[in-house]
DOFIBA-992205 format. One line per field, with one value per residue: residue number from 1; residue in three letters; x, y, z of N, C-alpha, C, O in turn. Coordinates in steps of 0.05 Angstrom, whole numbers, m for minus. Example, Ala and Ser with C-alpha at 12.3 -4.5 7.8 and 13.67 -1.06 7.14 Angstrom:
<recs>
lummar = [1,2]
domar = [ALA,SER]
n.east = [264,257]
n.north = [m114,m45]
n.up = [156,142]
ca.east = [246,273]
ca.north = [m90,m21]
ca.up = [156,143]
c.east = [264,258]
c.north = [m66,1]
c.up = [156,157]
o.east = [285,268]
o.north = [m66,23]
o.up = [169,161]
</recs>
This chain:
<recs>
lummar = [1,2,3,4,5,6,7,8,9,10,11,12,13,14,15,16,17,18,19,20,21,22,23,24,25,26,27,28,29,30,31,32,33,34,35,36,37,38,39,40,41,42,43,44,45,46,47,48,49,50,51,52,53,54,55,56,57,58,59,60,61,62,63,64,65,66,67,68,69,70,71,72,73,74,75,76,77,78,79,80,81,82,83,84,85,86,87,88,89,90]
domar = [MET,ASN,VAL,ALA,MET,SER,THR,ALA,LEU,SER,GLY,ILE,SER,ALA,ALA,ASN,GLU,ARG,LEU,ARG,ALA,SER,ALA,SER,ASN,ILE,ALA,ASN,LEU,ALA,ALA,GLY,ASN,GLN,SER,ARG,PRO,SER,VAL,GLU,PRO,THR,ASN,VAL,ASP,LYS,ILE,PRO,GLN,ARG,GLU,ILE,ASN,PRO,ALA,ASN,GLU,VAL,VAL,GLU,GLN,GLN,SER,ALA,ALA,TYR,ALA,PHE,VAL,ALA,ASN,LEU,LYS,VAL,LEU,GLN,THR,GLN,ILE,ASN,THR,THR,GLY,ALA,LEU,LEU,ASP,ILE,LYS,ALA]
n.east = [31,m15,m88,m97,m44,m30,m59,m55,7,m8,m37,4,41,3,m2,50,59,23,44,92,74,50,98,125,88,96,150,136,113,155,186,153,117,55,14,m21,m14,m61,m57,m102,m126,m175,m180,m156,m152,m120,m119,m147,m106,m96,m84,m40,m39,m6,m32,m66,m29,4,m39,m50,0,8,m48,m29,19,m4,m46,m2,29,m27,m31,15,20,m28,2,44,13,m18,38,49,m1,16,48,45,7,40,73,33,21,69]
n.north = [m38,3,4,42,54,m1,m3,34,20,m33,m4,19,m28,m51,m15,m12,m59,m66,m26,m56,m95,m71,m47,m95,m112,m77,m88,m133,m125,m101,m149,m170,m207,m218,m226,m204,m206,m193,m152,m162,m148,m167,m224,m284,m320,m342,m302,m294,m279,m218,m177,m134,m61,m8,42,34,12,57,90,57,54,104,113,74,101,146,125,105,150,176,136,140,195,185,150,181,226,196,178,230,250,208,220,279,266,234,274,313,279,277]
n.up = [429,397,368,323,315,297,253,214,203,182,138,103,100,58,15,4,m17,m56,m86,m106,m128,m173,m201,m213,m250,m285,m302,m322,m374,m400,m412,m440,m424,m414,m375,m321,m252,m192,m138,m80,m25,7,m7,m5,m41,m106,m155,m221,m272,m315,m370,m375,m372,m380,m372,m330,m295,m278,m258,m216,m189,m169,m137,m101,m73,m54,m23,17,41,59,103,129,150,188,224,244,267,306,331,354,382,420,443,464,504,534,549,578,623,651]
ca.east = [26,m49,m105,m87,m17,m29,m86,m31,26,m17,m41,29,51,m13,5,83,59,6,73,115,64,51,123,128,67,111,172,136,104,181,196,139,97,24,0,m21,m33,m66,m65,m129,m121,m191,m184,m133,m144,m110,m141,m144,m91,m100,m73,m23,m52,2,m35,m74,m6,1,m53,m46,21,m2,m62,m7,35,m26,m49,25,29,m46,m30,41,7,m37,19,56,m5,m15,56,51,m8,16,76,31,m5,54,82,16,22,93]
ca.north = [m22,2,m3,63,49,m20,m2,50,6,m51,3,24,m51,m53,6,m24,m82,m58,m10,m72,m117,m54,m48,m118,m120,m60,m103,m161,m124,m95,m169,m188,m225,m196,m236,m189,m216,m172,m153,m159,m160,m184,m245,m296,m339,m328,m286,m289,m255,m205,m173,m113,m43,10,72,25,13,85,99,34,66,138,105,63,120,170,107,107,174,180,121,153,213,176,142,208,234,183,189,256,246,197,239,298,248,235,306,318,263,272]
ca.up = [407,403,342,306,298,271,235,200,200,152,108,89,84,40,2,m10,m33,m87,m115,m116,m153,m200,m204,m226,m274,m309,m310,m339,m396,m417,m412,m459,m409,m418,m365,m294,m228,m177,m105,m63,7,16,m24,m5,m67,m125,m180,m250,m286,m331,m383,m374,m384,m365,m363,m311,m273,m269,m234,m188,m164,m160,m115,m74,m63,m37,6,32,51,84,134,146,162,208,238,251,277,334,349,361,401,444,455,477,524,556,568,608,651,666]
c.east = [m18,m59,m96,m66,m15,m41,m56,m9,15,m28,m17,43,35,m2,37,70,41,33,86,100,55,74,138,121,83,133,173,125,136,191,176,120,68,3,8,m26,m35,m66,m88,m131,m145,m193,m157,m124,m135,m126,m132,m125,m102,m87,m67,m31,m31,m6,m56,m60,3,m12,m55,m21,16,m22,m51,3,19,m31,m29,28,5,m42,m3,32,m9,m25,35,32,m15,3,54,32,m6,41,64,15,14,67,60,19,50,101]
c.north = [m26,8,18,57,25,m22,15,34,m16,m38,14,m1,m54,m45,m2,m42,m77,m40,m32,m89,m106,m50,m70,m124,m98,m77,m126,m150,m117,m131,m186,m208,m206,m210,m216,m204,m192,m184,m153,m170,m172,m209,m265,m313,m327,m323,m281,m277,m242,m185,m145,m90,m18,34,62,19,31,89,76,46,93,135,96,84,141,154,103,125,183,167,126,173,202,167,165,220,222,186,207,260,232,213,259,292,247,261,317,303,264,296]
c.up = [403,365,327,297,280,248,201,188,178,130,93,83,59,13,m11,m32,m62,m99,m117,m130,m177,m213,m223,m246,m289,m329,m329,m364,m414,m418,m430,m452,m402,m397,m332,m270,m214,m151,m99,m40,15,8,m16,m28,m91,m149,m201,m265,m307,m343,m374,m384,m366,m357,m338,m285,m262,m249,m209,m177,m157,m135,m90,m55,m44,m14,23,45,67,108,136,159,193,227,251,268,307,347,366,388,426,459,475,504,544,565,584,627,666,683]
o.east = [m35,m46,m80,m64,m5,m37,m48,m6,28,m32,m19,57,47,6,44,71,47,40,99,112,51,73,155,135,81,135,191,126,140,213,180,109,64,m21,30,m48,m20,m71,m102,m137,m141,m212,m136,m101,m142,m142,m112,m134,m121,m75,m86,m32,m38,6,m63,m69,12,m4,m62,m21,21,m18,m57,m2,28,m24,m35,31,10,m46,6,36,m2,m34,36,41,m19,0,56,40,m19,47,71,12,10,71,67,19,54,121]
o.north = [m43,14,7,54,24,m36,6,35,m17,m49,18,0,m61,m60,4,m41,m85,m43,m29,m99,m118,m50,m66,m137,m103,m80,m135,m167,m126,m133,m209,m223,m187,m207,m214,m216,m173,m207,m142,m193,m191,m220,m256,m319,m304,m338,m266,m256,m253,m171,m131,m91,m10,47,80,20,28,93,82,47,100,148,102,87,150,160,98,118,195,178,109,171,209,171,162,222,236,194,203,268,237,216,259,309,256,266,331,313,254,296]
o.up = [404,345,311,273,258,229,180,164,157,108,69,63,39,m6,m34,m56,m85,m123,m138,m149,m198,m238,m240,m262,m313,m353,m342,m381,m437,m430,m435,m468,m387,m400,m322,m271,m218,m142,m116,m34,32,19,m26,m34,m97,m160,m204,m275,m318,m326,m366,m409,m344,m340,m323,m262,m239,m226,m186,m153,m134,m115,m67,m31,m23,9,46,68,88,130,151,183,216,249,276,291,327,370,391,409,446,483,499,521,566,589,603,649,688,698]
</recs>
């Protein structure tokens, strides 16, 4: 697998994890649990929990969805480019 595909798949995975974490935060809010664990890809240490803000969670979900789609487009472009190169060499 080449670097562009690997990067796109990693981005898709990160966006999926952000969306999952935000959905969990909304569920915690509905259950009365007001603490919010964060997902930060650059920091592997546990981050202090913050209060859940529904407006921030909606923004986080939209941002994660846009990141997912953008990385999917990168992956699709890479696959199409690879296919075109294979057609040229065939």
